[in-house]
ChimeraX commands (.cxc) that place a marker at each C-alpha (Angstrom):
marker #1 position 115.86,77.35,115.52 radius 0.5
marker #1 position 118.50,79.31,113.56 radius 0.5
marker #1 position 118.19,79.58,109.41 radius 0.5
marker #1 position 120.47,78.03,107.81 radius 0.5
marker #1 position 121.28,77.93,103.49 radius 0.5
marker #1 position 118.96,74.29,103.76 radius 0.5
marker #1 position 115.74,76.10,105.61 radius 0.5
marker #1 position 113.74,78.97,103.92 radius 0.5
marker #1 position 113.93,82.51,104.96 radius 0.5
marker #1 position 110.79,83.55,107.07 radius 0.5
marker #1 position 110.31,86.96,106.38 radius 0.5
marker #1 position 107.37,89.57,107.64 radius 0.5
marker #1 position 106.06,92.06,105.33 radius 0.5
marker #1 position 103.35,94.70,106.60 radius 0.5
marker #1 position 101.12,96.99,104.38 radius 0.5
marker #1 position 101.35,94.07,102.01 radius 0.5
marker #1 position 97.21,94.29,101.02 radius 0.5
marker #1 position 99.06,96.40,97.99 radius 0.5
marker #1 position 101.21,98.66,96.28 radius 0.5
marker #1 position 105.37,98.68,97.00 radius 0.5
marker #1 position 104.07,95.71,99.94 radius 0.5
marker #1 position 102.04,93.61,97.64 radius 0.5
marker #1 position 105.21,93.58,95.45 radius 0.5
marker #1 position 107.35,92.95,97.83 radius 0.5
marker #1 position 105.67,90.26,99.32 radius 0.5
marker #1 position 105.29,88.44,95.85 radius 0.5
marker #1 position 109.00,88.96,95.19 radius 0.5
marker #1 position 110.07,87.03,98.60 radius 0.5
marker #1 position 107.74,84.72,98.13 radius 0.5
marker #1 position 109.09,83.95,94.31 radius 0.5
marker #1 position 112.57,83.55,96.39 radius 0.5
marker #1 position 111.79,80.98,98.89 radius 0.5
marker #1 position 111.01,82.81,101.09 radius 0.5
marker #1 position 108.12,82.01,103.88 radius 0.5
marker #1 position 106.26,85.24,104.30 radius 0.5
marker #1 position 103.88,86.43,106.52 radius 0.5
marker #1 position 101.78,89.29,105.31 radius 0.5
marker #1 position 99.67,92.21,107.20 radius 0.5
marker #1 position 97.54,94.75,106.60 radius 0.5
marker #1 position 94.47,96.58,107.76 radius 0.5
marker #1 position 92.55,94.46,105.47 radius 0.5
marker #1 position 91.24,90.96,106.04 radius 0.5
marker #1 position 92.34,89.48,102.63 radius 0.5
marker #1 position 95.68,88.71,102.33 radius 0.5
marker #1 position 97.46,89.57,99.09 radius 0.5
marker #1 position 97.45,86.75,97.31 radius 0.5
marker #1 position 101.11,86.50,96.40 radius 0.5
marker #1 position 102.74,83.18,97.78 radius 0.5
marker #1 position 102.63,84.45,101.16 radius 0.5
marker #1 position 101.77,81.34,103.72 radius 0.5
marker #1 position 100.22,83.79,106.30 radius 0.5
marker #1 position 97.98,87.06,106.56 radius 0.5
marker #1 position 96.71,88.57,109.40 radius 0.5
marker #1 position 95.03,91.73,109.83 radius 0.5
marker #1 position 96.90,94.29,111.91 radius 0.5
marker #1 position 97.75,97.79,112.39 radius 0.5
marker #1 position 101.01,98.23,113.35 radius 0.5
marker #1 position 100.25,101.41,115.57 radius 0.5
marker #1 position 98.21,98.85,117.82 radius 0.5
marker #1 position 100.88,97.14,120.02 radius 0.5
marker #1 position 98.43,94.29,120.98 radius 0.5
marker #1 position 98.24,93.44,117.59 radius 0.5
marker #1 position 102.28,93.33,116.68 radius 0.5
marker #1 position 102.09,91.29,119.29 radius 0.5
marker #1 position 99.94,88.86,118.01 radius 0.5
marker #1 position 101.39,89.32,114.27 radius 0.5
marker #1 position 105.24,88.12,116.02 radius 0.5
marker #1 position 103.40,85.50,118.36 radius 0.5
marker #1 position 102.17,83.40,115.24 radius 0.5
marker #1 position 105.09,83.74,113.33 radius 0.5
marker #1 position 107.05,82.30,116.18 radius 0.5
marker #1 position 104.21,80.04,117.20 radius 0.5
marker #1 position 104.55,78.17,113.66 radius 0.5
marker #1 position 108.32,78.60,112.66 radius 0.5
marker #1 position 109.97,79.32,115.80 radius 0.5
marker #1 position 112.09,82.67,113.89 radius 0.5
marker #1 position 112.11,85.69,112.14 radius 0.5
marker #1 position 115.05,86.29,109.92 radius 0.5
marker #1 position 113.39,89.58,107.71 radius 0.5
marker #1 position 111.36,92.16,109.07 radius 0.5
marker #1 position 110.42,94.58,105.89 radius 0.5
marker #1 position 108.70,97.51,107.79 radius 0.5
marker #1 position 106.58,98.63,104.94 radius 0.5
marker #1 position 103.36,100.12,106.44 radius 0.5
marker #1 position 103.26,103.69,105.83 radius 0.5
marker #1 position 100.62,107.02,105.85 radius 0.5
marker #1 position 100.14,110.38,103.99 radius 0.5
marker #1 position 97.78,112.86,103.61 radius 0.5
marker #1 position 96.89,115.73,101.00 radius 0.5
marker #1 position 99.43,118.16,100.70 radius 0.5
marker #1 position 98.59,120.93,102.90 radius 0.5
marker #1 position 100.86,123.79,104.73 radius 0.5
marker #1 position 102.62,122.51,108.44 radius 0.5
marker #1 position 99.82,125.49,109.60 radius 0.5
marker #1 position 96.88,123.24,108.05 radius 0.5
marker #1 position 98.04,120.22,108.77 radius 0.5
marker #1 position 95.39,118.61,111.16 radius 0.5
marker #1 position 96.23,116.81,114.36 radius 0.5
marker #1 position 94.73,113.62,113.04 radius 0.5
marker #1 position 97.25,113.40,109.77 radius 0.5
marker #1 position 100.14,114.60,111.93 radius 0.5
marker #1 position 99.12,111.81,114.34 radius 0.5
marker #1 position 98.46,109.11,112.33 radius 0.5
marker #1 position 102.10,109.66,110.09 radius 0.5
marker #1 position 103.84,109.68,113.38 radius 0.5
marker #1 position 102.38,106.61,115.15 radius 0.5
marker #1 position 102.40,104.86,111.28 radius 0.5
marker #1 position 105.61,105.43,109.71 radius 0.5
marker #1 position 107.79,105.39,113.14 radius 0.5
marker #1 position 105.98,104.04,115.63 radius 0.5
marker #1 position 104.65,101.30,113.84 radius 0.5
marker #1 position 108.67,100.07,112.73 radius 0.5
marker #1 position 109.59,100.60,116.46 radius 0.5
marker #1 position 107.26,98.40,117.82 radius 0.5
marker #1 position 108.03,95.58,115.44 radius 0.5
marker #1 position 111.90,96.18,115.92 radius 0.5
marker #1 position 111.26,95.58,119.80 radius 0.5
marker #1 position 109.89,91.94,119.28 radius 0.5
marker #1 position 111.65,91.19,116.45 radius 0.5
marker #1 position 115.30,91.78,117.54 radius 0.5
marker #1 position 115.37,89.83,120.62 radius 0.5
marker #1 position 115.05,86.74,118.43 radius 0.5
marker #1 position 117.85,87.91,115.44 radius 0.5
marker #1 position 120.28,88.95,118.06 radius 0.5
marker #1 position 119.86,85.42,119.87 radius 0.5
marker #1 position 119.87,83.43,116.45 radius 0.5
marker #1 position 123.58,82.40,114.41 radius 0.5
marker #1 position 122.30,83.77,111.82 radius 0.5
marker #1 position 121.57,87.11,112.54 radius 0.5
marker #1 position 118.55,88.50,110.39 radius 0.5
marker #1 position 117.75,91.34,108.02 radius 0.5
marker #1 position 115.67,94.69,108.71 radius 0.5
marker #1 position 114.51,96.83,105.98 radius 0.5
marker #1 position 112.63,99.73,106.52 radius 0.5
marker #1 position 110.96,101.83,103.86 radius 0.5
marker #1 position 111.41,105.16,104.27 radius 0.5
marker #1 position 111.26,107.35,101.55 radius 0.5
marker #1 position 113.63,110.52,99.45 radius 0.5
marker #1 position 111.41,113.26,101.65 radius 0.5
marker #1 position 113.01,111.89,104.48 radius 0.5
marker #1 position 116.01,113.02,103.12 radius 0.5
marker #1 position 114.88,115.56,101.34 radius 0.5
marker #1 position 111.52,116.82,102.98 radius 0.5
marker #1 position 108.86,118.07,100.66 radius 0.5
marker #1 position 106.65,120.70,101.58 radius 0.5
marker #1 position 103.27,120.53,101.70 radius 0.5
marker #1 position 104.15,116.44,103.56 radius 0.5
marker #1 position 106.14,117.89,106.62 radius 0.5
marker #1 position 104.40,115.52,109.02 radius 0.5
marker #1 position 105.32,112.65,106.10 radius 0.5
marker #1 position 108.78,114.00,105.75 radius 0.5
marker #1 position 109.98,114.06,109.43 radius 0.5
marker #1 position 108.13,111.13,109.96 radius 0.5
marker #1 position 110.46,109.14,107.48 radius 0.5
marker #1 position 113.17,111.39,108.86 radius 0.5
marker #1 position 112.99,109.37,112.03 radius 0.5
marker #1 position 112.59,106.15,110.45 radius 0.5
marker #1 position 116.16,106.72,108.69 radius 0.5
marker #1 position 117.14,107.78,111.82 radius 0.5
marker #1 position 115.78,104.79,114.13 radius 0.5
marker #1 position 117.72,102.43,111.20 radius 0.5
marker #1 position 121.10,103.87,111.97 radius 0.5
marker #1 position 120.69,103.82,115.64 radius 0.5
marker #1 position 119.67,100.05,115.16 radius 0.5
marker #1 position 122.60,99.32,113.29 radius 0.5
marker #1 position 125.01,101.36,116.44 radius 0.5
marker #1 position 123.26,98.94,118.54 radius 0.5
marker #1 position 124.31,95.93,116.92 radius 0.5
marker #1 position 127.90,97.30,115.06 radius 0.5
marker #1 position 129.31,93.60,114.32 radius 0.5
marker #1 position 126.71,94.16,111.67 radius 0.5
marker #1 position 125.16,90.30,112.61 radius 0.5
marker #1 position 121.74,92.03,112.17 radius 0.5
marker #1 position 121.32,93.99,108.99 radius 0.5
marker #1 position 119.71,97.28,109.21 radius 0.5
marker #1 position 118.72,99.46,105.85 radius 0.5
marker #1 position 116.38,101.99,104.92 radius 0.5
marker #1 position 114.91,101.92,101.81 radius 0.5
marker #1 position 114.31,105.21,100.42 radius 0.5
marker #1 position 112.28,105.19,97.16 radius 0.5
marker #1 position 111.21,108.50,95.17 radius 0.5
marker #1 position 107.53,109.32,94.09 radius 0.5
marker #1 position 105.86,105.48,93.41 radius 0.5
marker #1 position 103.04,104.44,90.99 radius 0.5
marker #1 position 100.60,103.15,94.04 radius 0.5
marker #1 position 97.43,103.95,95.19 radius 0.5
marker #1 position 98.47,106.12,98.02 radius 0.5
marker #1 position 100.36,108.30,95.35 radius 0.5
marker #1 position 97.13,108.67,93.31 radius 0.5
marker #1 position 95.54,109.64,96.19 radius 0.5
marker #1 position 97.95,112.36,97.14 radius 0.5
marker #1 position 98.59,114.09,93.79 radius 0.5
marker #1 position 96.24,112.07,91.56 radius 0.5
marker #1 position 96.31,109.45,88.81 radius 0.5
marker #1 position 98.38,111.44,86.00 radius 0.5
marker #1 position 101.33,111.99,88.37 radius 0.5
marker #1 position 101.39,109.09,89.95 radius 0.5
marker #1 position 101.66,106.78,86.00 radius 0.5
marker #1 position 105.11,108.94,85.98 radius 0.5
marker #1 position 106.44,107.90,88.87 radius 0.5
marker #1 position 108.83,105.32,89.79 radius 0.5
marker #1 position 107.44,101.24,89.30 radius 0.5
marker #1 position 107.31,99.68,92.65 radius 0.5
marker #1 position 108.32,96.49,90.96 radius 0.5
marker #1 position 112.03,97.83,90.97 radius 0.5
marker #1 position 112.34,98.95,94.12 radius 0.5
marker #1 position 110.84,95.44,95.71 radius 0.5
marker #1 position 113.77,93.25,93.76 radius 0.5
marker #1 position 115.47,96.30,95.79 radius 0.5
marker #1 position 114.28,95.18,98.79 radius 0.5
marker #1 position 114.16,91.28,97.73 radius 0.5
marker #1 position 117.81,91.42,96.87 radius 0.5
marker #1 position 118.19,93.09,100.39 radius 0.5
marker #1 position 117.09,90.23,102.12 radius 0.5
marker #1 position 118.36,87.34,100.73 radius 0.5
marker #1 position 121.95,88.55,99.62 radius 0.5
marker #1 position 122.45,91.54,101.89 radius 0.5
marker #1 position 123.77,93.69,98.76 radius 0.5
marker #1 position 122.14,96.57,96.13 radius 0.5
marker #1 position 122.76,95.15,92.61 radius 0.5
marker #1 position 125.57,93.12,94.18 radius 0.5
marker #1 position 127.28,95.11,95.98 radius 0.5
marker #1 position 127.36,95.06,100.16 radius 0.5
marker #1 position 125.74,97.77,101.79 radius 0.5
marker #1 position 126.75,98.52,105.62 radius 0.5
marker #1 position 124.18,98.56,108.17 radius 0.5
marker #1 position 122.73,101.76,108.30 radius 0.5
marker #1 position 122.59,102.54,105.16 radius 0.5
marker #1 position 119.82,104.43,103.05 radius 0.5
marker #1 position 119.36,103.53,99.59 radius 0.5
marker #1 position 118.02,106.39,97.81 radius 0.5
marker #1 position 115.96,105.27,94.56 radius 0.5
marker #1 position 115.22,107.83,91.94 radius 0.5
marker #1 position 111.81,107.49,89.86 radius 0.5
marker #1 position 114.16,106.09,86.90 radius 0.5
marker #1 position 115.16,103.52,89.25 radius 0.5
marker #1 position 118.66,104.76,89.63 radius 0.5
marker #1 position 120.14,103.36,93.55 radius 0.5
marker #1 position 122.57,106.04,95.51 radius 0.5
marker #1 position 123.83,104.07,98.26 radius 0.5
marker #1 position 123.97,106.54,101.76 radius 0.5
marker #1 position 126.58,104.70,104.37 radius 0.5
marker #1 position 127.27,107.34,107.12 radius 0.5
marker #1 position 130.31,108.32,108.63 radius 0.5
marker #1 position 131.19,106.49,111.57 radius 0.5
marker #1 position 130.70,107.93,115.01 radius 0.5
marker #1 position 133.53,110.19,115.91 radius 0.5
marker #1 position 131.66,111.75,119.12 radius 0.5
marker #1 position 132.56,108.33,121.47 radius 0.5
marker #1 position 128.56,106.88,122.07 radius 0.5
marker #1 position 128.98,103.87,124.38 radius 0.5
marker #1 position 128.08,100.81,122.29 radius 0.5
marker #1 position 125.44,97.83,123.95 radius 0.5
marker #1 position 127.07,94.81,124.37 radius 0.5
marker #1 position 125.13,91.89,123.53 radius 0.5
marker link #1:1,2 radius 0.2
marker link #1:2,3 radius 0.2
marker link #1:3,4 radius 0.2
marker link #1:4,5 radius 0.2
marker link #1:5,6 radius 0.2
marker link #1:6,7 radius 0.2
marker link #1:7,8 radius 0.2
marker link #1:8,9 radius 0.2
marker link #1:9,10 radius 0.2
marker link #1:10,11 radius 0.2
marker link #1:11,12 radius 0.2
marker link #1:12,13 radius 0.2
marker link #1:13,14 radius 0.2
marker link #1:14,15 radius 0.2
marker link #1:15,16 radius 0.2
marker link #1:16,17 radius 0.2
marker link #1:17,18 radius 0.2
marker link #1:18,19 radius 0.2
marker link #1:19,20 radius 0.2
marker link #1:20,21 radius 0.2
marker link #1:21,22 radius 0.2
marker link #1:22,23 radius 0.2
marker link #1:23,24 radius 0.2
marker link #1:24,25 radius 0.2
marker link #1:25,26 radius 0.2
marker link #1:26,27 radius 0.2
marker link #1:27,28 radius 0.2
marker link #1:28,29 radius 0.2
marker link #1:29,30 radius 0.2
marker link #1:30,31 radius 0.2
marker link #1:31,32 radius 0.2
marker link #1:32,33 radius 0.2
marker link #1:33,34 radius 0.2
marker link #1:34,35 radius 0.2
marker link #1:35,36 radius 0.2
marker link #1:36,37 radius 0.2
marker link #1:37,38 radius 0.2
marker link #1:38,39 radius 0.2
marker link #1:39,40 radius 0.2
marker link #1:40,41 radius 0.2
marker link #1:41,42 radius 0.2
marker link #1:42,43 radius 0.2
marker link #1:43,44 radius 0.2
marker link #1:44,45 radius 0.2
marker link #1:45,46 radius 0.2
marker link #1:46,47 radius 0.2
marker link #1:47,48 radius 0.2
marker link #1:48,49 radius 0.2
marker link #1:49,50 radius 0.2
marker link #1:50,51 radius 0.2
marker link #1:51,52 radius 0.2
marker link #1:52,53 radius 0.2
marker link #1:53,54 radius 0.2
marker link #1:54,55 radius 0.2
marker link #1:55,56 radius 0.2
marker link #1:56,57 radius 0.2
marker link #1:57,58 radius 0.2
marker link #1:58,59 radius 0.2
marker link #1:59,60 radius 0.2
marker link #1:60,61 radius 0.2
marker link #1:61,62 radius 0.2
marker link #1:62,63 radius 0.2
marker link #1:63,64 radius 0.2
marker link #1:64,65 radius 0.2
marker link #1:65,66 radius 0.2
marker link #1:66,67 radius 0.2
marker link #1:67,68 radius 0.2
marker link #1:68,69 radius 0.2
marker link #1:69,70 radius 0.2
marker link #1:70,71 radius 0.2
marker link #1:71,72 radius 0.2
marker link #1:72,73 radius 0.2
marker link #1:73,74 radius 0.2
marker link #1:74,75 radius 0.2
marker link #1:75,76 radius 0.2
marker link #1:76,77 radius 0.2
marker link #1:77,78 radius 0.2
marker link #1:78,79 radius 0.2
marker link #1:79,80 radius 0.2
marker link #1:80,81 radius 0.2
marker link #1:81,82 radius 0.2
marker link #1:82,83 radius 0.2
marker link #1:83,84 radius 0.2
marker link #1:84,85 radius 0.2
marker link #1:85,86 radius 0.2
marker link #1:86,87 radius 0.2
marker link #1:87,88 radius 0.2
marker link #1:88,89 radius 0.2
marker link #1:89,90 radius 0.2
marker link #1:90,91 radius 0.2
marker link #1:91,92 radius 0.2
marker link #1:92,93 radius 0.2
marker link #1:93,94 radius 0.2
marker link #1:94,95 radius 0.2
marker link #1:95,96 radius 0.2
marker link #1:96,97 radius 0.2
marker link #1:97,98 radius 0.2
marker link #1:98,99 radius 0.2
marker link #1:99,100 radius 0.2
marker link #1:100,101 radius 0.2
marker link #1:101,102 radius 0.2
marker link #1:102,103 radius 0.2
marker link #1:103,104 radius 0.2
marker link #1:104,105 radius 0.2
marker link #1:105,106 radius 0.2
marker link #1:106,107 radius 0.2
marker link #1:107,108 radius 0.2
marker link #1:108,109 radius 0.2
marker link #1:109,110 radius 0.2
marker link #1:110,111 radius 0.2
marker link #1:111,112 radius 0.2
marker link #1:112,113 radius 0.2
marker link #1:113,114 radius 0.2
marker link #1:114,115 radius 0.2
marker link #1:115,116 radius 0.2
marker link #1:116,117 radius 0.2
marker link #1:117,118 radius 0.2
marker link #1:118,119 radius 0.2
marker link #1:119,120 radius 0.2
marker link #1:120,121 radius 0.2
marker link #1:121,122 radius 0.2
marker link #1:122,123 radius 0.2
marker link #1:123,124 radius 0.2
marker link #1:124,125 radius 0.2
marker link #1:125,126 radius 0.2
marker link #1:126,127 radius 0.2
marker link #1:127,128 radius 0.2
marker link #1:128,129 radius 0.2
marker link #1:129,130 radius 0.2
marker link #1:130,131 radius 0.2
marker link #1:131,132 radius 0.2
marker link #1:132,133 radius 0.2
marker link #1:133,134 radius 0.2
marker link #1:134,135 radius 0.2
marker link #1:135,136 radius 0.2
marker link #1:136,137 radius 0.2
marker link #1:137,138 radius 0.2
marker link #1:138,139 radius 0.2
marker link #1:139,140 radius 0.2
marker link #1:140,141 radius 0.2
marker link #1:141,142 radius 0.2
marker link #1:142,143 radius 0.2
marker link #1:143,144 radius 0.2
marker link #1:144,145 radius 0.2
marker link #1:145,146 radius 0.2
marker link #1:146,147 radius 0.2
marker link #1:147,148 radius 0.2
marker link #1:148,149 radius 0.2
marker link #1:149,150 radius 0.2
marker link #1:150,151 radius 0.2
marker link #1:151,152 radius 0.2
marker link #1:152,153 radius 0.2
marker link #1:153,154 radius 0.2
marker link #1:154,155 radius 0.2
marker link #1:155,156 radius 0.2
marker link #1:156,157 radius 0.2
marker link #1:157,158 radius 0.2
marker link #1:158,159 radius 0.2
marker link #1:159,160 radius 0.2
marker link #1:160,161 radius 0.2
marker link #1:161,162 radius 0.2
marker link #1:162,163 radius 0.2
marker link #1:163,164 radius 0.2
marker link #1:164,165 radius 0.2
marker link #1:165,166 radius 0.2
marker link #1:166,167 radius 0.2
marker link #1:167,168 radius 0.2
marker link #1:168,169 radius 0.2
marker link #1:169,170 radius 0.2
marker link #1:170,171 radius 0.2
marker link #1:171,172 radius 0.2
marker link #1:172,173 radius 0.2
marker link #1:173,174 radius 0.2
marker link #1:174,175 radius 0.2
marker link #1:175,176 radius 0.2
marker link #1:176,177 radius 0.2
marker link #1:177,178 radius 0.2
marker link #1:178,179 radius 0.2
marker link #1:179,180 radius 0.2
marker link #1:180,181 radius 0.2
marker link #1:181,182 radius 0.2
marker link #1:182,183 radius 0.2
marker link #1:183,184 radius 0.2
marker link #1:184,185 radius 0.2
marker link #1:185,186 radius 0.2
marker link #1:186,187 radius 0.2
marker link #1:187,188 radius 0.2
marker link #1:188,189 radius 0.2
marker link #1:189,190 radius 0.2
marker link #1:190,191 radius 0.2
marker link #1:191,192 radius 0.2
marker link #1:192,193 radius 0.2
marker link #1:193,194 radius 0.2
marker link #1:194,195 radius 0.2
marker link #1:195,196 radius 0.2
marker link #1:196,197 radius 0.2
marker link #1:197,198 radius 0.2
marker link #1:198,199 radius 0.2
marker link #1:199,200 radius 0.2
marker link #1:200,201 radius 0.2
marker link #1:201,202 radius 0.2
marker link #1:202,203 radius 0.2
marker link #1:203,204 radius 0.2
marker link #1:204,205 radius 0.2
marker link #1:205,206 radius 0.2
marker link #1:206,207 radius 0.2
marker link #1:207,208 radius 0.2
marker link #1:208,209 radius 0.2
marker link #1:209,210 radius 0.2
marker link #1:210,211 radius 0.2
marker link #1:211,212 radius 0.2
marker link #1:212,213 radius 0.2
marker link #1:213,214 radius 0.2
marker link #1:214,215 radius 0.2
marker link #1:215,216 radius 0.2
marker link #1:216,217 radius 0.2
marker link #1:217,218 radius 0.2
marker link #1:218,219 radius 0.2
marker link #1:219,220 radius 0.2
marker link #1:220,221 radius 0.2
marker link #1:221,222 radius 0.2
marker link #1:222,223 radius 0.2
marker link #1:223,224 radius 0.2
marker link #1:224,225 radius 0.2
marker link #1:225,226 radius 0.2
marker link #1:226,227 radius 0.2
marker link #1:227,228 radius 0.2
marker link #1:228,229 radius 0.2
marker link #1:229,230 radius 0.2
marker link #1:230,231 radius 0.2
marker link #1:231,232 radius 0.2
marker link #1:232,233 radius 0.2
marker link #1:233,234 radius 0.2
marker link #1:234,235 radius 0.2
marker link #1:235,236 radius 0.2
marker link #1:236,237 radius 0.2
marker link #1:237,238 radius 0.2
marker link #1:238,239 radius 0.2
marker link #1:239,240 radius 0.2
marker link #1:240,241 radius 0.2
marker link #1:241,242 radius 0.2
marker link #1:242,243 radius 0.2
marker link #1:243,244 radius 0.2
marker link #1:244,245 radius 0.2
marker link #1:245,246 radius 0.2
marker link #1:246,247 radius 0.2
marker link #1:247,248 radius 0.2
marker link #1:248,249 radius 0.2
marker link #1:249,250 radius 0.2
marker link #1:250,251 radius 0.2
marker link #1:251,252 radius 0.2
marker link #1:252,253 radius 0.2
marker link #1:253,254 radius 0.2
marker link #1:254,255 radius 0.2
view
């Protein structure tokens, strides 16, 4: 069932129980989207979503259930916001535990990859395509000492976004990385403390950018090329990085 201007977009938002994910879900619902949320908690964010599922994105079977439930109800997915993320308290690489390293990679990279594998066939087949927004981090562009595993996983997510865009060079499916700096969220509080978090970026600013991308394919009114990374400073300044065309002759997949 293709999306049209008359039918509301169907959007999945992961990690929607709090922070940026909750704000994104609220903003998309306010803009008329049918929003499906997921988190590792039982209760939904309660911001206008029409369906909430408990799902850990690192579990492929849980991802299957999330996608199947959404398709079973609406027959399509127009927007995917891969927001679920994980980090831990700062530590040197030599002191980073196996568990922290594994959870960073599984949550920040493999989770989005699992969702992409299951959502993209429908988007590619739809006449209207779709929008995939991967919530990375400025740490994925400029790594943060003490957060090596987190920075590397977010850098990989930026790369995954660009690779996906290259697989769909016609731009029918828009792939964008959102790379905010520090935000005033519970995750920031857990890592750096409450005083630091309160000095950071309001996640509502980022949520508004994500919702604009999801519904208009623009950032502050400017059309964004697929594969771009959108950097947001703590002062809400926006910089769009659009990577130069690949000149090394990589083959293009056919659809």
